[in-house]
Phi, psi and omega in degrees: 000127179288144177271359182274127182228033180294112182263359184303315179297323179290321176300316180297319181292320178294319179298319179294322180297316178296317179299318180293325177296318178296317180295331180280354175121003179285138174287327180205159181198157167218152180233137181234139169240120175262117184256135178216144175217135178204150173225134180218152178225133175238143181228160171207130180052046173081002181237145178289127177263325184201142172231126182235143172221133181214154173205150180194150171235103185259121183266140172226138178235128172248135177232148181234132170236102190061235178260012175269138184222146174215151180227143176223153179234156179201159174267166178304149178098357181285164177277113184301312184295317180295320180295315180298316181294322179294319180298316180295319178298321178294319181297323183298333182253009180274150175292156180287142173243110186295345183252003183285156176144163173293164171300150178303141183303326181293340182270348185293135180294127177277334175207164179210154188276158169274114185264010175058051185264353188241124174253117184281004180306129177261121180251121183285162175299325178297317180293322177296318179297315181297321179295316180296317179295321180294320177300311182297316181298317180296322179293317182290339178284343179290126183300129181105341177284127187253340184198169179246139172264001178110158178222154181210155176220145181215157175220137181194183176208156177207159179178190183213154170245133180226131175228132177240159182284350178251027163112357179270138175212117182197166179205156171206157178228149175226135177271165179206128177234137182214155177219140179208153178211141175239141183222164184233141173230155182086177184228155173057227183285354181256019177290143175236150182231144172208178186206172167210160183201168170211149180213128183219158174285326183249130185302319183294342181276348182298140171299148180297144183304317182296325179293318179297315180297317180296318179298319179297316179296317181293326178295313189289325183290336177289342184269354184293144180058056179288158177244167166260158180234159183293152173298140179204159178244167178053044180263143173272124179250129179254127180261123169303149182307326179298324179279325181298330178298323176294324177298318177294326176299326176294322177298315180300318179297325182285339180249021175280126184301327179294319178293323178296316180296325179278355183062038178248020176240136179287354176255013189299336181251020190249011180303133180083000181252164177283120180240344174239160177306139180305140180096347182266145183227139173245121179246158177217125188224100179286345187256018178293125179296129183059026177285142183300326182243025182287152173205133183289339174207160183269189185289001177240004181087014180262133177273117177279163177237162175298132182226146169265103186289319175233122186239124183053036179086353185261130180289121184250330187213154163262159166282125189229133162263177182297315183292318178296322179295316179298320181295330181264002182070031183237195184234138180303146173244027173073031179251019178284127178245141180275124174231098188067237181263359184257157174240124180227148179289141177215164171281170175240248174275095188261136182218133164272106189297140192286165173271204186233016176246153179286158176303320180298317179292324178297314179296320179299322182290339181289323182079276177239130182182200185226124179260116186265128176248345179207139176245148185233139177087173185238039187280060178232122178259107185284350176278319182256339184089359180298136188229123177208115185225141168294147186213150169230159180167224185221140176284137177260124181225129182053036175075015180228154174288119190260311183200157181287149182227139173214172177071031178239166177233136174250144186213151174184201172235134184304326179300319178286319181301318181300332184268359186236030186265134170236137190247142169272184186251015191260043182292141176240114188265017184281346179257168182292337173239126184238137178206148173275182167299134181232146175246136180234120182277160168074027178267161176258137176241124176260113182237236182293000000 
């Protein structure tokens, strides 16, 4: 991965592209360059399986003629004038979109902060290979681990350049380093698999390869010889933080302005109402220094601020881009993310703020229940809130993890689940979605 991140040439090219679009007849335009660089190495059983290196600068141009809009993409080396003219010609024959347009000029960031997102450390392919091998070796040394599903390490960077016809010009880059390993325990049809990983913006912050490998090995041997448990109702289910992050993701999906506008969210009519258990808070902070999902401005040049999306259980905000906000008669809150040629609202550094009891005390208070470490399938209906997922984990007996469980399904409705949440205090904020251990009362478990 190169340590050079000079974006000036890309900014100049994007500015020229926007200018040419205006000259070709566009009323407004913006140009985005998504920059990416990455190197990765994967190994299995002590041998390198794959080494990949990639880099790219992908250009996108959006043009507006009144409420008509068109977008085109291209790789470096394209003819700027021809691309601009093609985009304008496409817009002239496009149907009108009443919500299309750049962000309002008053919302455009006049300045934006340095969030310390880029680590210039260069990690060689040899170093990535050694880390992957060390992870795998440490995992295989754990007694009871029978095989490897592979290990990998990667280093890369990504970011964007954005130029608009109404005065915004900016860029940022973020680095990313990651390590992961998967391992197997048991034999034949009784094999179990688990993994561990770490991902950071700064290389020095990564967990040591040997620690990741050891954790993966220790996780998988606990899953050997799982049992099934009887079907039951009104069960308390405890979600491990790795699983709880997905639960918070469901909350984020339900309060996404685009889903609300499309009427595909079960919370679409609940603004200002209690949707989570009283006392619970969901925050979102795009400006967190060294945050995994931080960005100094969004995909439209708007600077977002830290927001409490759900406060004391009450829904306060949707995630909004300019177009989603216009459709809802609201105002963008700087959550527009660029995905190819489209802009859609997304969360940034999202957190279900923690409670004040330890995970052990939370599990102890459950008495009898089910501790989930992995969910299987996509059985969540975001229109109705119906929730049904395959699950594996551990049975809770007398307030302790008693034995591994697999082959069961947990079910409820997210509207009910949101109101029955109890939180531990063990939040880990290193990922873009953060959640502590959570307990949810009143779920159904389908087992034997």
